[in-house]
N, C-alpha and C positions, 0 to 999 in steps of 0.2 A: 590745634593748628599744625602740630608736627605730623599727626596722622593724616590730616587732610592734604598736607603738602606731599606726602608720599603717594597718596592716591592720585593726585594730579600728575605727579611725575610718571607714574606707571600707566595711568589711563590715557595719556596723550600719545602713546607710542603705537605704531602700526602693529607691532607684535601683540599688543594688548587687545586687538580686535577679536581674537579667538579666546581671550581670557575673560573671566567674570570676577569683578572686584566688589566686595560689599564693605561699606563704611558704616560701622555700628557706633552710634553716638547717643549718650544718655540724655542729652538736652536737645530740644528742638532748635534748629538753625534759626538765627535772627538775621534778617537781611533787609535792605532798602531803607535803613535809617542812617541819617547823617551823623558824623562824629560829634559828640557833645563835650562840654568842658570837663566832665568827670571821667571820661574814658580812660581806662588803664593803658599804659604805654609799653612798648617793647623796643629795646635797643637792638638794632640790627647791625651786626659787623659787616664790613665791606664784602667779605666772602658770601654772606647771606644774600646780599644784593646780586652777586654773581649767580648764585643758585636760582633765585627767582627770575633773573634775566634769562637764564638758559631754559627755564620752564615757560617762558613767554608771559610771565605774570607781572614782571616789574613795571611795565607801562601802566597796567591797571592800578597797581598799588600806588605808584607815583601820582597818578591822576587823582586818586582819592585823598592823597595828602600825606607826605612824609617830610621830615625836616632833616637835612644833612648836618652832620657834625664835622666842622672844619678844623677845630682844635679842642684839646682837652687840657684844662688847668687842674693840676694836682697839688694839694697842700696838706700840711699837718698842723692842725689848730694849736696855736700857742707856741709854735716852733718855727725855725727858720727854713725848714725844708720845703721847697717849691720846685715844680717842674712843669714843663709844657710839652705837649705833643701836637704836631701840626701836620696837616695834609701835605704841605709842600715838601716835607722831609722825605716822603715816599712817592711824591709826584702822582697823586691820585685826586680825583674830584672830591672825595670825602673820606674820612676815617670810618664812618659808619652813618647810620640813619636812625631816626626815631619815628615810629609809627604807632598808632593806637591798635589795640587788639581788634577793635571793630573794623578798621580798615583792612587788616590782613584777613580777617574772617570773611568780610564781604567779598574780597577778591577771590579767595579760595572757594567759597560757596558758589559764586557765579561760574567759575570754571568747572567745578564738579557737575553742575547741572547740565553742562554742554557735552559731557562724556557719556556716550550711550551704553558702554559696558560697565558703568559704575552704578550700583544700587545703593541709595541712601536709606539706611534703616535708623530713623531717629524720630522721636526718642525711643530708644531700645536699650535693654540691659542684658548683659551676659549672665545667665544663671548657672551654667555648668559648662565644663570643657573637658573633653576626652581626647587623648592623643594616642594614635597607634602607629605602627610602622609605616602604613600607607597613606594615612589621612588624619585630619583633625576634625572633631565634631563639636559644634557649639550649640547649646540650647539658649535661645534668647527670648526675652519677654518683649513682645512688640504688638501694637494694635490690640491690646487686651488679651492676647493669647501667647502660647509658647510655640516658637518656630525653631526648626532644626536646620543648621547650615553645615555642610561638609565641605572642607577645603584642603588644599595641598599645603597651605601655610597660613598661620595666624600671626599677625604683627600686633603686638600690644603697645599702644601709645596712650595708656590710660592713667598717666600721671604719677606723682610721687607716692601716692597711697595705692598703687596698682593692685586692683583685685585679682587680675590675672597672675601677677607675680606671686601674690599670697596664695592663690588657689593651687599653683603647681609647686609651692614650697621652696621657692628660690630665696636664699638667704641674702642679706644685705650688710654692708659696712655702713654704719651711721654715726654721725656726730651731731649732737644738738648744741647750738652755739649759745644758748640762753640769751638769745636776741630775737626780736621781732622787727619786721620792717613796716613802717608807716608809708603808705603810698598816697600821693595826692598831686593834683595839678595846681600850680601856683602862678601868679602873675606878678611881674615886677614893673617898675616905672620907666624902664628903658629897654631898647632892643637887645636881644641876647647875642646877636652877631654870630650865630651858629656855633657858640662855644658851650661845651659841656664842662661841668665842675665836679671834681671828686675831692671831698674834704674829709680827712681822717680826724676823728676826735677820740678822746679817752674812753667814751662810752660806745663807740661804733662809727663806721663810715657813713657819710652823707653824700648824696649825689643829686645834681641837677642836670637834666637832659633837655636840650632845646626842643621846642615843639612848634608845629605850625599853628597859626592863629586863624580863627574864622575871619577876623577883620584884617589879617595880613600884617599886623603890627610887629610880629616877632618878639613878643614880650612874655611868652608863656614857657614855663619849664615843667617837666615831670619831676617830682621830688621823690626820692627814696631816702628815708631817715631810719637808721637802725639804732636800736636801744634795747635795754633790758625790758622784758615784757611788761612789768608793772609800771615802769616809767613811760613806756610808749603809750599805754592805755591812758595815762594822765594827759599826755599831749593830745591824744585824740579827743578827749572830753573837753578840752579848753574851748572857749569862745574863739571865733575867727580872729578877732582883734588881738587877744592875748597869745593865741598860737602864732600869729605872724610876728609878734614882738619877740617871742622866744626863739623862733626860727631865725630871725635877724640877728639875735645875740649869738646863736650857735654858729651860723654860717658866715656872718660878716657882711660887709657892704659891697664886695667886689661884683656880684651879679646885679646889684641895684637894690632898691628898696622894695620889699615885698608888700603888695597892696591887696592881693586877693587870693583865697584858697578855696578849692573845690572840696568834694567829698573825700573824707579820710578813711582809708581801709587799712587794716593791720593783718599781717601774715607771719606766722612763726617761721623761723629759719633753721635749717639743718642741712648737713651734707649727707648724701646717700649715694651709695654705689652698689649696684647689683653684682653679686659674685659670679653670676652666669648671665650672659646677654643672649645666648641662644640655647635651645634644646631642639630635638627633632620636631619639626613642624611648627616651631615657635621662635619668634625673635622679638626683642624689646628695643624700643627707640624712645628718645626724648626723656622726659622726667621719669618714665617707668624704669629706665636704665640708670639714671643719674639725676640728682638734684644738687644745685649749687647755691652758695651764698651769693647775693646779687652784687657784691662789691666790685666785680669785674664785668658785670653785664653779659655773661656768656651763656646763661642757661638755655634760652631758646636757640641761640646760635649753635651750641653744641648739639642740640637735637636736630637742627636742620642739616648739620654735617653728617649725622647718622643717616638722614634721608638720602643724601647724595651718594653715600657709599652703598647702602642697602639697595637703592634703586639700580645702581650700576651692577651689583652682584646678581640681582634677580633678572635684569635684562640680559646679562651675559649667559645666565642659565637658560633662559628662554631660547636665545639664539643658538645655544649649543645643545638644545633638546635635553637638558639635564633636569633633574627633579629639584624644584626650587625649595622644597621643604626638607631636603636631606641635609645631614650634618656636613657632608662634603662641600655643599654650597654655602651653608650658613656660617661655617667656620671662616670662610673668606671675609664675611662681614665682621665677625667678632675680631679677627686678627687685624683687619683694616682699620678698626676703630680704637684698638687698645692704646696706642701711643697718645692719641689726642685726648682720650678720656683721662688717662693717668696724669698727663702733663697739665691739662686744664684744671682738673680737680686739685692737684698739688699746688699749682700757682695760686688759685683762688683761696684755698685753705691757708696757705702760708701768708697771704696778704692780710687776712683777718687776724691771724695770731700775731704777726709782726707789728701791725699798726694798732693792735689792741693792747699791747704790752705797755706798762707804766714803768718798767725798769730803766733807769737812766742810761746804762750802756746800750740798750737796744734802741731807746729813743734817739741817742746820738748817732748810732749806726744808720738808722733808717733815714734820718735827716741828711746825713752826709751822702747817703745813697741817692736821695732825691736831687740833691745839688749836683752830684756827679752825673746823674742821668741827663740833667739839663745842659751840662757842659761837654758831654761826649757824644758827638753825632752818630757814631757807629753803634753805641749802646742804645741810643734813643731809637734808631731805626729798627733794631731787633725787637725792642719792647712794643713799638708802634705796630709792626707787622703782626706780632703775637695778638695784640688787641684787635686787629682787623680780621683775625681768623686764619692766618697763614701758619698752619701747624702740619709738619710732615708732608707726605705725598698727597696732593689734592686730587680728588676724583674729578671726572669730566664736568659735572654740574658746577662744582666749586671753581672751576676755571672758566665758567661761562660757556661751556661747550655742550651741545645737546647730547643725549644718551645715544 
């Protein structure tokens, strides 16, 4: 979705009429299907809405179905620490939004099909890549044969296990959390009121994100439950009835009584940061550049902010008749993203370590911190804006302005 977002950002511009953009995707696009109960969800920060709005995509995404987050309830299981974030403190319509991956994919795919200078090569796989001073050459497997593409710039958005990153030998900083995330959609017996819940437990954080319902009842949540891998596999294997009872015991009754659960998927968790985000003729965005623990819900949002900055850099180079694949241009992207990457990675990793500690002094400190956050409006506003994606200087798209 990050790569498709960048293609939409670039392909919609008048300057792109003289450019040719190829989108290489290893899986065939799926479109025309309505969201189902088991669709995976994505938490969109408010800034991500701004980016999609500037691209003209937000009305389509909203029409397909998103749920706004009006407030966030944060608690530490078994302790007194509780805090609340509310949209009213920052005077915005919402703190963020929740959408299914299918909704975002459907909107992006529909837009890509309307852009005449974009070629969709899918399913296709990159088999080899060569980079020279003047161009990049990719050999891809497509339609049963090998095809060669030469370009001025390759943008790798191929995920946390990026083959492109491995192929060019870029090293990474990694930390495995010894945790996995169980993802499922659950239904409760009362309306969620657009409230998201973040609950820290001794074994890992749990989150409930409000979702739109097919019947409009507003009683569905997207669940993210993190635990040690062996334990999370036990939760996945439970019957629905026993799973819901265990979830109720762990999460408590504040969201309501859990009455239904959809398909359960499990994903290992790690922090990854590429030591280089650009090389001549090559740039990395999204999970290919960084992966995060889902505790703060910033993974896709961080990648979308990559899109906003890189698109602005490329368009500026087009308009200035500069070489978009040169390091002189690509360093502007790398430098423009450094603060956000470091700060978001540090905050996310610190939250996991802080709330995962069982040491009494740390438990006391974090609970006092939650209580202080709830009582200090100025601190709460800073934390709320951080969660909404307001980090450092915002590029034009993140301010809702066209490129």
